[in-house]
N, C-alpha and C positions, 0 to 999 in steps of 0.2 A: 650578679647574673640574674637575668630576669628567669621567673619560674617557668618552668614547660609542664603542659598537662601530660600525665603519664598513660592517658587512655590509647588504645590501639589506633593507630593511624592519625591521631590528632595532632595538629601543627601549633595549636594555640599556645601562645606564650604571654606572659604578664608584660605588656607594653601599652604605651599610649593608644595605639591603633586600636587594640582589642579592648581597652578600657572604654574607648569612645563608642564601640560596638556594643557595649552594655554587658560583656563577657567578664565573669568575675572568676576567682580561682580560690578554692577551698581545700584546706588541709584534711587528711584522714581523720576520723573521729579517734579520741583516746580510748573510748570504751573497747575491749578486745573482741566481743561478739560482733559488734556493728562493723568495727575496723575490718574483720575478717570477711564480713558479707561484702564490703566495699572491694576487697582485694579478689574475691571471687568473681565478682561481676566484671572485672577486667579481663578474665580469662588468660592472663599471663602465666605461663608455667613456672612455679617456684617464686612469684612475686612477694615479697614483703615490703610493705610501705616504710620509708624511712621518715623522719620528723619533717623532712622538706618535701616530701611528695605531695603533689597537689593535683586535684582534678578541676577542670573548668567547668562552668555552669551549664554548658551545652549539653553535658551528659546526665543531667536532671531534668525531670519533667517541671514545666512551670509552676504546678502545684507543690513541688518540693522546695521550692525557694521562698524564703521570707523578705519580701522587697519593702517592708514597711519602714525600717529605720534608715540611717544613712549609710549602714553596711548590710550588704546582701548576705543573708545566712541560709544555711541549710537547715530545713525542719527536722527537729527531733525525730529520729528513727528513719528518715528518708535514706535511700539506697539510689546510687546512679543506675539508670536504666536504659538510657539512650546512647547507643553505639552503633558504629558501622563495621561489623565484622565479616570476614569472609564466609561464603555461603556454608562451609563445612563447620562453622562455629556458631551457626544460628540456630542450631536446634533448640526447641523449647524445652525449659528444665522444669520438671514437675516440682511443684512447692512441697516441702518437707511440713509435716503436721505435728508429729510428736516431739516432745521436748528431747527425747533420746536421739532421734533422727536428725533432728536440728544441731544437737551438740556434736554428733558425729560428722555432719556435713561441715561444721566450722572447723573441725579439726584435720580435715582431709586435705591434701595438696591438690592444686587445680592441675589437671593435665592437658597438655595439648598435644594435637596429632603430630605424628612424626613428620608430616608433610609441610605444617608450619614452621617446625624447628629449622627445616633446611632452608625454607625459601625466605623467612623473615627473622632477622637476629632481634634477640631481646633489646629493648631500649636501654639506653645508658641512663639509668635514673638519677645517679648522682652528679651527672656531668651535664648541665644544660647547655654546655658549649659544644656537645658533640654535633657533627654534621648530619642533618637530615638527609635520608635517603631519597627524598623527592626533589627534583631540581626547582620546583616552584617554591619549596620552603627555604631552600638554599639561596635563591635569588632574593626572597624577602628578607632573610637574615643579612644578605650583603647589602642591601638597600638601607636597612637599619644601620649597619656599620658604617656605611658610607656618610649617611646623614649626621651620625654623632661625629665622625672625622671633620666633617665641615663646620659643625657647630664649636668644635673644640679648636679649629683653626680660627674662626671668628673671634672666639673668646681672645685667643693669643693676641691676634692683631689689635684688639681693643685695649688689652694689657700693656702692650707695647707702646701704643699712643698716649695712654695715660702716664706710663713712666716718662716719655718724652716731654709731655707737658709739664711734670713735676720738675724734671732737669731743668727745663727751659727757665721755670719760675725761681728756682734756686740760682740760676746763673745770672738771672736778672737782678735778684736781690743781693747778690755778691758784688756785682758791678756797681749797684747803687750804693751799698755801704762803703766800698773802697772809694768810691769817688767823693764822698762825704769824710772820708778819712776817720771813720767811726768804728772800724774794727780791728781786732788785734790779730796777730798772726796765726795763732792756734785756731781760732774760728775761721778764719780765712782759709786755712788749710782744709777744715772739715767741709766747708761749703765747696770749695774746688772739687773734693772727692764727690760728694753728693751729687754735683752738677754734671759729673762726667768728664770734666777737664782733666783729672788726673786719676790714675789707677793705684791699687795697692802694690807697693813693692813686694 
């Protein structure tokens, strides 16, 4: 299953299309403090990142991304900060300065207004196959699925063609050996089976 970005309203999934657009996907940090800061930045009530939860690169500033190697990485200590939240969630949050206040902030759950709870359900983090609420996202997923089906059908046709060619080769070999009378009954029986002339009883 392709990874889906867990950010609010983000429809990005790990596909060839997003890769071609330069979008990369990043797991949550293992360090508890930084991991909690990422979770708080999402503003999802009660959200706790799983080992498979990812955020896409569109939620980080360009200076937060290290693109020097073959793999795009998030720079140490960087936090996601680029989101499109509803107006009532866009209030600026004052930065904590003391160790005690920062520790308290990391241990507190993130609360969401009641209005948001009624209008937007929590994302299904563990199930990337859940249908998106947006028809555009649904159409994109349908297009991807149809393209995959078409690709599999093409592969199936090619496999059947190769199988038919192999059977014709075996049949031709069988006729040639039978004509020269250099084949025993057991081998003839096996070649008949592989050429498709006879079925298993």
